[in-house]
PDB file of N, CA, C and O in Angstrom:
ATOM      1  N   MET A   1       0.820  -1.198   0.000  1.00  0.00           N
ATOM      2  CA  MET A   1       0.000   0.000   0.000  1.00  0.00           C
ATOM      3  C   MET A   1       0.860   1.258   0.000  1.00  0.00           C
ATOM      4  O   MET A   1       0.452   2.288  -0.536  1.00  0.00           O
ATOM      5  N   ASN A   2       2.043   1.182   0.594  1.00  0.00           N
ATOM      6  CA  ASN A   2       2.931   2.331   0.667  1.00  0.00           C
ATOM      7  C   ASN A   2       3.388   2.781  -0.722  1.00  0.00           C
ATOM      8  O   ASN A   2       3.511   3.980  -0.973  1.00  0.00           O
ATOM      9  N   ILE A   3       3.636   1.843  -1.611  1.00  0.00           N
ATOM     10  CA  ILE A   3       4.063   2.186  -2.968  1.00  0.00           C
ATOM     11  C   ILE A   3       2.944   2.902  -3.711  1.00  0.00           C
ATOM     12  O   ILE A   3       3.199   3.847  -4.458  1.00  0.00           O
ATOM     13  N   LEU A   4       1.720   2.464  -3.513  1.00  0.00           N
ATOM     14  CA  LEU A   4       0.576   3.104  -4.160  1.00  0.00           C
ATOM     15  C   LEU A   4       0.426   4.551  -3.696  1.00  0.00           C
ATOM     16  O   LEU A   4       0.109   5.429  -4.498  1.00  0.00           O
ATOM     17  N   VAL A   5       0.649   4.800  -2.425  1.00  0.00           N
ATOM     18  CA  VAL A   5       0.569   6.166  -1.897  1.00  0.00           C
ATOM     19  C   VAL A   5       1.659   7.037  -2.509  1.00  0.00           C
ATOM     20  O   VAL A   5       1.402   8.190  -2.856  1.00  0.00           O
ATOM     21  N   TRP A   6       2.883   6.500  -2.648  1.00  0.00           N
ATOM     22  CA  TRP A   6       3.965   7.262  -3.283  1.00  0.00           C
ATOM     23  C   TRP A   6       3.620   7.590  -4.736  1.00  0.00           C
ATOM     24  O   TRP A   6       3.914   8.689  -5.207  1.00  0.00           O
ATOM     25  N   ILE A   7       3.005   6.656  -5.440  1.00  0.00           N
ATOM     26  CA  ILE A   7       2.636   6.893  -6.837  1.00  0.00           C
ATOM     27  C   ILE A   7       1.578   7.991  -6.934  1.00  0.00           C
ATOM     28  O   ILE A   7       1.693   8.894  -7.763  1.00  0.00           O
ATOM     29  N   ILE A   8       0.562   7.917  -6.101  1.00  0.00           N
ATOM     30  CA  ILE A   8      -0.490   8.937  -6.118  1.00  0.00           C
ATOM     31  C   ILE A   8       0.074  10.295  -5.715  1.00  0.00           C
ATOM     32  O   ILE A   8      -0.212  11.308  -6.354  1.00  0.00           O
ATOM     33  N   PHE A   9       0.872  10.311  -4.656  1.00  0.00           N
ATOM     34  CA  PHE A   9       1.487  11.548  -4.177  1.00  0.00           C
ATOM     35  C   PHE A   9       2.403  12.138  -5.239  1.00  0.00           C
ATOM     36  O   PHE A   9       2.380  13.345  -5.480  1.00  0.00           O
ATOM     37  N   GLY A  10       3.211  11.290  -5.876  1.00  0.00           N
ATOM     38  CA  GLY A  10       4.108  11.751  -6.933  1.00  0.00           C
ATOM     39  C   GLY A  10       3.355  12.275  -8.138  1.00  0.00           C
ATOM     40  O   GLY A  10       3.748  13.278  -8.733  1.00  0.00           O
ATOM     41  N   ALA A  11       2.272  11.600  -8.502  1.00  0.00           N
ATOM     42  CA  ALA A  11       1.477  12.056  -9.644  1.00  0.00           C
ATOM     43  C   ALA A  11       0.873  13.429  -9.375  1.00  0.00           C
ATOM     44  O   ALA A  11       0.888  14.296 -10.249  1.00  0.00           O
ATOM     45  N   LEU A  12       0.349  13.628  -8.188  1.00  0.00           N
ATOM     46  CA  LEU A  12      -0.258  14.904  -7.837  1.00  0.00           C
ATOM     47  C   LEU A  12       0.784  16.024  -7.790  1.00  0.00           C
ATOM     48  O   LEU A  12       0.573  17.095  -8.359  1.00  0.00           O
ATOM     49  N   ALA A  13       1.898  15.778  -7.118  1.00  0.00           N
ATOM     50  CA  ALA A  13       2.949  16.795  -7.011  1.00  0.00           C
ATOM     51  C   ALA A  13       3.569  17.092  -8.376  1.00  0.00           C
ATOM     52  O   ALA A  13       3.808  18.253  -8.707  1.00  0.00           O
ATOM     53  N   GLY A  14       3.831  16.058  -9.165  1.00  0.00           N
ATOM     54  CA  GLY A  14       4.409  16.258 -10.498  1.00  0.00           C
ATOM     55  C   GLY A  14       3.475  16.998 -11.432  1.00  0.00           C
ATOM     56  O   GLY A  14       3.912  17.836 -12.220  1.00  0.00           O
ATOM     57  N   TRP A  15       2.181  16.688 -11.345  1.00  0.00           N
ATOM     58  CA  TRP A  15       1.208  17.365 -12.207  1.00  0.00           C
ATOM     59  C   TRP A  15       1.104  18.845 -11.856  1.00  0.00           C
ATOM     60  O   TRP A  15       1.087  19.689 -12.751  1.00  0.00           O
ATOM     61  N   ILE A  16       1.035  19.173 -10.564  1.00  0.00           N
ATOM     62  CA  ILE A  16       0.951  20.575 -10.156  1.00  0.00           C
ATOM     63  C   ILE A  16       2.230  21.322 -10.538  1.00  0.00           C
ATOM     64  O   ILE A  16       2.168  22.460 -11.002  1.00  0.00           O
ATOM     65  N   ALA A  17       3.386  20.689 -10.346  1.00  0.00           N
ATOM     66  CA  ALA A  17       4.654  21.331 -10.720  1.00  0.00           C
ATOM     67  C   ALA A  17       4.735  21.542 -12.223  1.00  0.00           C
ATOM     68  O   ALA A  17       5.251  22.565 -12.675  1.00  0.00           O
ATOM     69  N   SER A  18       4.230  20.584 -13.012  1.00  0.00           N
ATOM     70  CA  SER A  18       4.266  20.763 -14.464  1.00  0.00           C
ATOM     71  C   SER A  18       3.315  21.873 -14.909  1.00  0.00           C
ATOM     72  O   SER A  18       3.577  22.543 -15.907  1.00  0.00           O
ATOM     73  N   LEU A  19       2.221  22.073 -14.184  1.00  0.00           N
ATOM     74  CA  LEU A  19       1.340  23.207 -14.479  1.00  0.00           C
ATOM     75  C   LEU A  19       2.041  24.527 -14.165  1.00  0.00           C
ATOM     76  O   LEU A  19       1.936  25.485 -14.930  1.00  0.00           O
ATOM     77  N   ILE A  20       2.748  24.575 -13.050  1.00  0.00           N
ATOM     78  CA  ILE A  20       3.475  25.787 -12.659  1.00  0.00           C
ATOM     79  C   ILE A  20       4.559  26.116 -13.677  1.00  0.00           C
ATOM     80  O   ILE A  20       4.742  27.277 -14.041  1.00  0.00           O
ATOM     81  N   MET A  21       5.283  25.087 -14.139  1.00  0.00           N
ATOM     82  CA  MET A  21       6.395  25.296 -15.063  1.00  0.00           C
ATOM     83  C   MET A  21       5.954  25.380 -16.526  1.00  0.00           C
ATOM     84  O   MET A  21       6.769  25.694 -17.392  1.00  0.00           O
ATOM     85  N   GLY A  22       4.697  25.109 -16.811  1.00  0.00           N
ATOM     86  CA  GLY A  22       4.207  25.190 -18.184  1.00  0.00           C
ATOM     87  C   GLY A  22       4.623  24.018 -19.059  1.00  0.00           C
ATOM     88  O   GLY A  22       4.675  24.150 -20.282  1.00  0.00           O
ATOM     89  N   THR A  23       4.921  22.871 -18.452  1.00  0.00           N
ATOM     90  CA  THR A  23       5.346  21.702 -19.222  1.00  0.00           C
ATOM     91  C   THR A  23       4.291  20.600 -19.215  1.00  0.00           C
ATOM     92  O   THR A  23       4.593  19.459 -19.565  1.00  0.00           O
ATOM     93  N   ASP A  24       3.068  20.920 -18.826  1.00  0.00           N
ATOM     94  CA  ASP A  24       2.035  19.895 -18.678  1.00  0.00           C
ATOM     95  C   ASP A  24       1.688  19.239 -20.009  1.00  0.00           C
ATOM     96  O   ASP A  24       1.419  18.039 -20.052  1.00  0.00           O
ATOM     97  N   ALA A  25       1.689  19.995 -21.078  1.00  0.00           N
ATOM     98  CA  ALA A  25       1.336  19.434 -22.387  1.00  0.00           C
ATOM     99  C   ALA A  25       2.415  18.492 -22.908  1.00  0.00           C
ATOM    100  O   ALA A  25       2.126  17.626 -23.733  1.00  0.00           O
ATOM    101  N   GLN A  26       3.650  18.643 -22.443  1.00  0.00           N
ATOM    102  CA  GLN A  26       4.755  17.822 -22.920  1.00  0.00           C
ATOM    103  C   GLN A  26       4.931  16.544 -22.104  1.00  0.00           C
ATOM    104  O   GLN A  26       5.636  15.631 -22.533  1.00  0.00           O
ATOM    105  N   MET A  27       4.304  16.469 -20.942  1.00  0.00           N
ATOM    106  CA  MET A  27       4.531  15.350 -20.028  1.00  0.00           C
ATOM    107  C   MET A  27       3.297  14.466 -19.947  1.00  0.00           C
ATOM    108  O   MET A  27       2.167  14.952 -19.998  1.00  0.00           O
ATOM    109  N   GLY A  28       3.516  13.196 -19.821  1.00  0.00           N
ATOM    110  CA  GLY A  28       2.436  12.253 -19.625  1.00  0.00           C
ATOM    111  C   GLY A  28       2.296  11.898 -18.154  1.00  0.00           C
ATOM    112  O   GLY A  28       2.965  12.480 -17.300  1.00  0.00           O
ATOM    113  N   ALA A  29       1.435  10.953 -17.866  1.00  0.00           N
ATOM    114  CA  ALA A  29       1.182  10.555 -16.481  1.00  0.00           C
ATOM    115  C   ALA A  29       2.420   9.928 -15.845  1.00  0.00           C
ATOM    116  O   ALA A  29       2.727  10.211 -14.687  1.00  0.00           O
ATOM    117  N   LEU A  30       3.122   9.095 -16.572  1.00  0.00           N
ATOM    118  CA  LEU A  30       4.315   8.451 -16.018  1.00  0.00           C
ATOM    119  C   LEU A  30       5.396   9.484 -15.708  1.00  0.00           C
ATOM    120  O   LEU A  30       6.063   9.389 -14.677  1.00  0.00           O
ATOM    121  N   ALA A  31       5.575  10.452 -16.577  1.00  0.00           N
ATOM    122  CA  ALA A  31       6.565  11.505 -16.332  1.00  0.00           C
ATOM    123  C   ALA A  31       6.172  12.340 -15.118  1.00  0.00           C
ATOM    124  O   ALA A  31       7.037  12.731 -14.334  1.00  0.00           O
ATOM    125  N   ASN A  32       4.882  12.616 -14.950  1.00  0.00           N
ATOM    126  CA  ASN A  32       4.432  13.363 -13.774  1.00  0.00           C
ATOM    127  C   ASN A  32       4.718  12.586 -12.498  1.00  0.00           C
ATOM    128  O   ASN A  32       5.129  13.173 -11.497  1.00  0.00           O
ATOM    129  N   ILE A  33       4.507  11.281 -12.520  1.00  0.00           N
ATOM    130  CA  ILE A  33       4.773  10.461 -11.341  1.00  0.00           C
ATOM    131  C   ILE A  33       6.257  10.481 -11.007  1.00  0.00           C
ATOM    132  O   ILE A  33       6.631  10.652  -9.847  1.00  0.00           O
ATOM    133  N   ILE A  34       7.093  10.311 -12.007  1.00  0.00           N
ATOM    134  CA  ILE A  34       8.542  10.292 -11.779  1.00  0.00           C
ATOM    135  C   ILE A  34       9.024  11.651 -11.280  1.00  0.00           C
ATOM    136  O   ILE A  34       9.811  11.724 -10.335  1.00  0.00           O
ATOM    137  N   VAL A  35       8.555  12.722 -11.910  1.00  0.00           N
ATOM    138  CA  VAL A  35       8.952  14.069 -11.487  1.00  0.00           C
ATOM    139  C   VAL A  35       8.488  14.336 -10.064  1.00  0.00           C
ATOM    140  O   VAL A  35       9.219  14.939  -9.279  1.00  0.00           O
ATOM    141  N   GLY A  36       7.293  13.898  -9.725  1.00  0.00           N
ATOM    142  CA  GLY A  36       6.779  14.116  -8.376  1.00  0.00           C
ATOM    143  C   GLY A  36       7.552  13.358  -7.323  1.00  0.00           C
ATOM    144  O   GLY A  36       7.837  13.902  -6.257  1.00  0.00           O
ATOM    145  N   ILE A  37       7.899  12.114  -7.597  1.00  0.00           N
ATOM    146  CA  ILE A  37       8.651  11.322  -6.619  1.00  0.00           C
ATOM    147  C   ILE A  37      10.068  11.860  -6.463  1.00  0.00           C
ATOM    148  O   ILE A  37      10.561  11.995  -5.343  1.00  0.00           O
ATOM    149  N   VAL A  38      10.721  12.168  -7.574  1.00  0.00           N
ATOM    150  CA  VAL A  38      12.068  12.757  -7.502  1.00  0.00           C
ATOM    151  C   VAL A  38      12.001  14.126  -6.831  1.00  0.00           C
ATOM    152  O   VAL A  38      12.877  14.483  -6.043  1.00  0.00           O
ATOM    153  N   GLY A  39      10.966  14.883  -7.146  1.00  0.00           N
ATOM    154  CA  GLY A  39      10.785  16.191  -6.513  1.00  0.00           C
ATOM    155  C   GLY A  39      10.578  16.088  -5.014  1.00  0.00           C
ATOM    156  O   GLY A  39      11.068  16.929  -4.261  1.00  0.00           O
ATOM    157  N   ALA A  40       9.856  15.063  -4.570  1.00  0.00           N
ATOM    158  CA  ALA A  40       9.671  14.859  -3.127  1.00  0.00           C
ATOM    159  C   ALA A  40      11.004  14.555  -2.463  1.00  0.00           C
ATOM    160  O   ALA A  40      11.278  15.037  -1.364  1.00  0.00           O
ATOM    161  N   LEU A  41      11.829  13.763  -3.120  1.00  0.00           N
ATOM    162  CA  LEU A  41      13.152  13.465  -2.566  1.00  0.00           C
ATOM    163  C   LEU A  41      14.027  14.717  -2.519  1.00  0.00           C
ATOM    164  O   LEU A  41      14.685  14.980  -1.513  1.00  0.00           O
ATOM    165  N   ILE A  42      14.033  15.483  -3.601  1.00  0.00           N
ATOM    166  CA  ILE A  42      14.830  16.717  -3.646  1.00  0.00           C
ATOM    167  C   ILE A  42      14.320  17.721  -2.619  1.00  0.00           C
ATOM    168  O   ILE A  42      15.106  18.319  -1.884  1.00  0.00           O
ATOM    169  N   GLY A  43      12.999  17.905  -2.570  1.00  0.00           N
ATOM    170  CA  GLY A  43      12.420  18.835  -1.599  1.00  0.00           C
ATOM    171  C   GLY A  43      12.715  18.423  -0.172  1.00  0.00           C
ATOM    172  O   GLY A  43      13.011  19.269   0.672  1.00  0.00           O
ATOM    173  N   GLY A  44      12.637  17.120   0.108  1.00  0.00           N
ATOM    174  CA  GLY A  44      12.961  16.632   1.449  1.00  0.00           C
ATOM    175  C   GLY A  44      14.413  16.885   1.814  1.00  0.00           C
ATOM    176  O   GLY A  44      14.716  17.288   2.936  1.00  0.00           O
ATOM    177  N   LEU A  45      15.305  16.649   0.872  1.00  0.00           N
ATOM    178  CA  LEU A  45      16.732  16.904   1.127  1.00  0.00           C
ATOM    179  C   LEU A  45      16.997  18.390   1.360  1.00  0.00           C
ATOM    180  O   LEU A  45      17.758  18.755   2.256  1.00  0.00           O
ATOM    181  N   LEU A  46      16.372  19.239   0.558  1.00  0.00           N
ATOM    182  CA  LEU A  46      16.559  20.683   0.723  1.00  0.00           C
ATOM    183  C   LEU A  46      16.005  21.173   2.057  1.00  0.00           C
ATOM    184  O   LEU A  46      16.634  21.981   2.740  1.00  0.00           O
ATOM    185  N   MET A  47      14.833  20.682   2.420  1.00  0.00           N
ATOM    186  CA  MET A  47      14.237  21.098   3.690  1.00  0.00           C
ATOM    187  C   MET A  47      15.075  20.616   4.873  1.00  0.00           C
ATOM    188  O   MET A  47      15.247  21.350   5.846  1.00  0.00           O
ATOM    189  N   ASN A  48      15.593  19.396   4.800  1.00  0.00           N
ATOM    190  CA  ASN A  48      16.457  18.883   5.866  1.00  0.00           C
ATOM    191  C   ASN A  48      17.754  19.672   5.952  1.00  0.00           C
ATOM    192  O   ASN A  48      18.291  19.867   7.042  1.00  0.00           O
ATOM    193  N   ALA A  49      18.262  20.127   4.811  1.00  0.00           N
ATOM    194  CA  ALA A  49      19.489  20.929   4.807  1.00  0.00           C
ATOM    195  C   ALA A  49      19.278  22.271   5.494  1.00  0.00           C
ATOM    196  O   ALA A  49      20.209  22.822   6.081  1.00  0.00           O
ATOM    197  N   PHE A  50      18.060  22.797   5.423  1.00  0.00           N
ATOM    198  CA  PHE A  50      17.748  24.069   6.077  1.00  0.00           C
ATOM    199  C   PHE A  50      17.226  23.877   7.500  1.00  0.00           C
ATOM    200  O   PHE A  50      16.869  24.848   8.167  1.00  0.00           O
ATOM    201  N   GLY A  51      17.179  22.630   7.965  1.00  0.00           N
ATOM    202  CA  GLY A  51      16.773  22.365   9.336  1.00  0.00           C
ATOM    203  C   GLY A  51      15.278  22.201   9.540  1.00  0.00           C
ATOM    204  O   GLY A  51      14.816  22.150  10.680  1.00  0.00           O
ATOM    205  N   ALA A  52      14.521  22.119   8.474  1.00  0.00           N
ATOM    206  CA  ALA A  52      13.069  21.934   8.577  1.00  0.00           C
ATOM    207  C   ALA A  52      12.718  20.496   8.221  1.00  0.00           C
ATOM    208  O   ALA A  52      13.557  19.744   7.725  1.00  0.00           O
ATOM    209  N   GLN A  53      11.482  20.128   8.478  1.00  0.00           N
ATOM    210  CA  GLN A  53      11.041  18.787   8.133  1.00  0.00           C
ATOM    211  C   GLN A  53      10.784  18.689   6.638  1.00  0.00           C
ATOM    212  O   GLN A  53      10.306  19.635   6.012  1.00  0.00           O
ATOM    213  N   GLY A  54      11.108  17.540   6.082  1.00  0.00           N
ATOM    214  CA  GLY A  54      10.849  17.292   4.670  1.00  0.00           C
ATOM    215  C   GLY A  54       9.483  16.677   4.486  1.00  0.00           C
ATOM    216  O   GLY A  54       8.503  17.133   5.076  1.00  0.00           O
ATOM    217  N   VAL A  55       9.414  15.662   3.683  1.00  0.00           N
ATOM    218  CA  VAL A  55       8.161  14.967   3.419  1.00  0.00           C
ATOM    219  C   VAL A  55       7.919  13.997   4.567  1.00  0.00           C
ATOM    220  O   VAL A  55       8.722  13.096   4.811  1.00  0.00           O
ATOM    221  N   THR A  56       6.798  14.188   5.275  1.00  0.00           N
ATOM    222  CA  THR A  56       6.508  13.383   6.461  1.00  0.00           C
ATOM    223  C   THR A  56       5.316  12.463   6.265  1.00  0.00           C
ATOM    224  O   THR A  56       5.002  11.677   7.159  1.00  0.00           O
ATOM    225  N   GLY A  57       4.658  12.533   5.148  1.00  0.00           N
ATOM    226  CA  GLY A  57       3.486  11.694   4.908  1.00  0.00           C
ATOM    227  C   GLY A  57       2.605  12.328   3.850  1.00  0.00           C
ATOM    228  O   GLY A  57       3.027  13.234   3.131  1.00  0.00           O
ATOM    229  N   PHE A  58       1.395  11.848   3.765  1.00  0.00           N
ATOM    230  CA  PHE A  58       0.447  12.370   2.787  1.00  0.00           C
ATOM    231  C   PHE A  58      -0.337  13.493   3.441  1.00  0.00           C
ATOM    232  O   PHE A  58      -1.474  13.300   3.872  1.00  0.00           O
ATOM    233  N   ASN A  59       0.288  14.691   3.513  1.00  0.00           N
ATOM    234  CA  ASN A  59      -0.365  15.859   4.094  1.00  0.00           C
ATOM    235  C   ASN A  59      -0.031  17.089   3.259  1.00  0.00           C
ATOM    236  O   ASN A  59       0.774  17.023   2.330  1.00  0.00           O
ATOM    237  N   PHE A  60      -0.659  18.210   3.601  1.00  0.00           N
ATOM    238  CA  PHE A  60      -0.522  19.424   2.795  1.00  0.00           C
ATOM    239  C   PHE A  60       0.908  19.957   2.799  1.00  0.00           C
ATOM    240  O   PHE A  60       1.418  20.358   1.753  1.00  0.00           O
ATOM    241  N   THR A  61       1.560  19.966   3.960  1.00  0.00           N
ATOM    242  CA  THR A  61       2.933  20.475   4.054  1.00  0.00           C
ATOM    243  C   THR A  61       3.882  19.654   3.201  1.00  0.00           C
ATOM    244  O   THR A  61       4.738  20.205   2.509  1.00  0.00           O
ATOM    245  N   SER A  62       3.733  18.345   3.250  1.00  0.00           N
ATOM    246  CA  SER A  62       4.585  17.471   2.439  1.00  0.00           C
ATOM    247  C   SER A  62       4.310  17.659   0.953  1.00  0.00           C
ATOM    248  O   SER A  62       5.227  17.576   0.136  1.00  0.00           O
ATOM    249  N   LEU A  63       3.064  17.909   0.602  1.00  0.00           N
ATOM    250  CA  LEU A  63       2.734  18.155  -0.803  1.00  0.00           C
ATOM    251  C   LEU A  63       3.409  19.428  -1.299  1.00  0.00           C
ATOM    252  O   LEU A  63       3.929  19.457  -2.415  1.00  0.00           O
ATOM    253  N   ILE A  64       3.408  20.477  -0.487  1.00  0.00           N
ATOM    254  CA  ILE A  64       4.077  21.732  -0.865  1.00  0.00           C
ATOM    255  C   ILE A  64       5.577  21.505  -1.031  1.00  0.00           C
ATOM    256  O   ILE A  64       6.177  22.016  -1.977  1.00  0.00           O
ATOM    257  N   VAL A  65       6.191  20.744  -0.123  1.00  0.00           N
ATOM    258  CA  VAL A  65       7.621  20.427  -0.224  1.00  0.00           C
ATOM    259  C   VAL A  65       7.894  19.654  -1.509  1.00  0.00           C
ATOM    260  O   VAL A  65       8.867  19.941  -2.207  1.00  0.00           O
ATOM    261  N   ALA A  66       7.046  18.677  -1.828  1.00  0.00           N
ATOM    262  CA  ALA A  66       7.223  17.879  -3.043  1.00  0.00           C
ATOM    263  C   ALA A  66       7.034  18.727  -4.294  1.00  0.00           C
ATOM    264  O   ALA A  66       7.757  18.549  -5.275  1.00  0.00           O
ATOM    265  N   ILE A  67       6.084  19.635  -4.274  1.00  0.00           N
ATOM    266  CA  ILE A  67       5.868  20.518  -5.435  1.00  0.00           C
ATOM    267  C   ILE A  67       7.082  21.426  -5.631  1.00  0.00           C
ATOM    268  O   ILE A  67       7.551  21.600  -6.756  1.00  0.00           O
ATOM    269  N   LEU A  68       7.589  22.003  -4.544  1.00  0.00           N
ATOM    270  CA  LEU A  68       8.774  22.870  -4.656  1.00  0.00           C
ATOM    271  C   LEU A  68       9.982  22.090  -5.164  1.00  0.00           C
ATOM    272  O   LEU A  68      10.734  22.587  -6.001  1.00  0.00           O
ATOM    273  N   GLY A  69      10.170  20.881  -4.666  1.00  0.00           N
ATOM    274  CA  GLY A  69      11.259  20.045  -5.162  1.00  0.00           C
ATOM    275  C   GLY A  69      11.080  19.678  -6.621  1.00  0.00           C
ATOM    276  O   GLY A  69      12.056  19.612  -7.369  1.00  0.00           O
ATOM    277  N   SER A  70       9.849  19.440  -7.033  1.00  0.00           N
ATOM    278  CA  SER A  70       9.576  19.123  -8.439  1.00  0.00           C
ATOM    279  C   SER A  70       9.831  20.315  -9.342  1.00  0.00           C
ATOM    280  O   SER A  70      10.333  20.159 -10.455  1.00  0.00           O
ATOM    281  N   VAL A  71       9.486  21.505  -8.867  1.00  0.00           N
ATOM    282  CA  VAL A  71       9.767  22.721  -9.646  1.00  0.00           C
ATOM    283  C   VAL A  71      11.276  22.914  -9.786  1.00  0.00           C
ATOM    284  O   VAL A  71      11.755  23.282 -10.859  1.00  0.00           O
ATOM    285  N   VAL A  72      12.026  22.669  -8.718  1.00  0.00           N
ATOM    286  CA  VAL A  72      13.496  22.750  -8.786  1.00  0.00           C
ATOM    287  C   VAL A  72      14.024  21.737  -9.793  1.00  0.00           C
ATOM    288  O   VAL A  72      14.898  22.048 -10.603  1.00  0.00           O
ATOM    289  N   PHE A  73      13.486  20.523  -9.734  1.00  0.00           N
ATOM    290  CA  PHE A  73      13.915  19.461 -10.655  1.00  0.00           C
ATOM    291  C   PHE A  73      13.611  19.829 -12.111  1.00  0.00           C
ATOM    292  O   PHE A  73      14.463  19.665 -12.984  1.00  0.00           O
ATOM    293  N   LEU A  74      12.395  20.325 -12.373  1.00  0.00           N
ATOM    294  CA  LEU A  74      12.036  20.711 -13.748  1.00  0.00           C
ATOM    295  C   LEU A  74      12.853  21.906 -14.224  1.00  0.00           C
ATOM    296  O   LEU A  74      13.222  21.972 -15.397  1.00  0.00           O
ATOM    297  N   SER A  75      13.141  22.849 -13.332  1.00  0.00           N
ATOM    298  CA  SER A  75      13.975  24.001 -13.706  1.00  0.00           C
ATOM    299  C   SER A  75      15.387  23.562 -14.062  1.00  0.00           C
ATOM    300  O   SER A  75      15.963  24.044 -15.037  1.00  0.00           O
ATOM    301  N   THR A  76      15.940  22.655 -13.280  1.00  0.00           N
ATOM    302  CA  THR A  76      17.278  22.138 -13.550  1.00  0.00           C
ATOM    303  C   THR A  76      17.300  21.362 -14.858  1.00  0.00           C
ATOM    304  O   THR A  76      18.234  21.501 -15.647  1.00  0.00           O
ATOM    305  N   ALA A  77      16.279  20.549 -15.093  1.00  0.00           N
ATOM    306  CA  ALA A  77      16.196  19.799 -16.350  1.00  0.00           C
ATOM    307  C   ALA A  77      16.081  20.741 -17.536  1.00  0.00           C
ATOM    308  O   ALA A  77      16.663  20.484 -18.590  1.00  0.00           O
ATOM    309  N   ARG A  78      15.341  21.823 -17.378  1.00  0.00           N
ATOM    310  CA  ARG A  78      15.192  22.800 -18.462  1.00  0.00           C
ATOM    311  C   ARG A  78      16.524  23.485 -18.752  1.00  0.00           C
ATOM    312  O   ARG A  78      16.838  23.753 -19.911  1.00  0.00           O
ATOM    313  N   LEU A  79      17.314  23.773 -17.712  1.00  0.00           N
ATOM    314  CA  LEU A  79      18.640  24.380 -17.919  1.00  0.00           C
ATOM    315  C   LEU A  79      19.553  23.468 -18.716  1.00  0.00           C
ATOM    316  O   LEU A  79      20.228  23.910 -19.646  1.00  0.00           O
ATOM    317  N   PHE A  80      19.574  22.183 -18.347  1.00  0.00           N
ATOM    318  CA  PHE A  80      20.440  21.249 -19.056  1.00  0.00           C
ATOM    319  C   PHE A  80      19.955  20.952 -20.467  1.00  0.00           C
ATOM    320  O   PHE A  80      20.760  20.683 -21.358  1.00  0.00           O
ATOM    321  N   ARG A  81      18.652  20.998 -20.673  1.00  0.00           N
ATOM    322  CA  ARG A  81      18.097  20.733 -21.991  1.00  0.00           C
ATOM    323  C   ARG A  81      18.373  21.879 -22.952  1.00  0.00           C
ATOM    324  O   ARG A  81      18.496  21.651 -24.155  1.00  0.00           O
ATOM    325  N   SER A  82      18.474  23.117 -22.447  1.00  0.00           N
ATOM    326  CA  SER A  82      18.680  24.265 -23.329  1.00  0.00           C
ATOM    327  C   SER A  82      20.143  24.490 -23.674  1.00  0.00           C
ATOM    328  O   SER A  82      20.454  25.294 -24.553  1.00  0.00           O
ATOM    329  N   VAL A  83      21.036  23.798 -23.001  1.00  0.00           N
ATOM    330  CA  VAL A  83      22.477  23.986 -23.248  1.00  0.00           C
ATOM    331  C   VAL A  83      22.920  23.184 -24.434  1.00  0.00           C
ATOM    332  O   VAL A  83      24.096  23.214 -24.796  1.00  0.00           O
TER     333      VAL A  83
END
């Protein structure tokens, strides 16, 4: 059941981040899931580096952290893609 929650959480965070970054039309459901899960990991690492809590479960604060991490991930990918 834990894997299913990560997939749903990743899909939601990745989809919202792709809407923010304007890449929603270019990404499919699988890409949104991957971006969301990687974004949750990046956001958690960044929050822990600043001394705050990262992703702690399926709650609003963790969703915001995952979205911010996903936006960072998509921004970094866009930088490398344009070079």
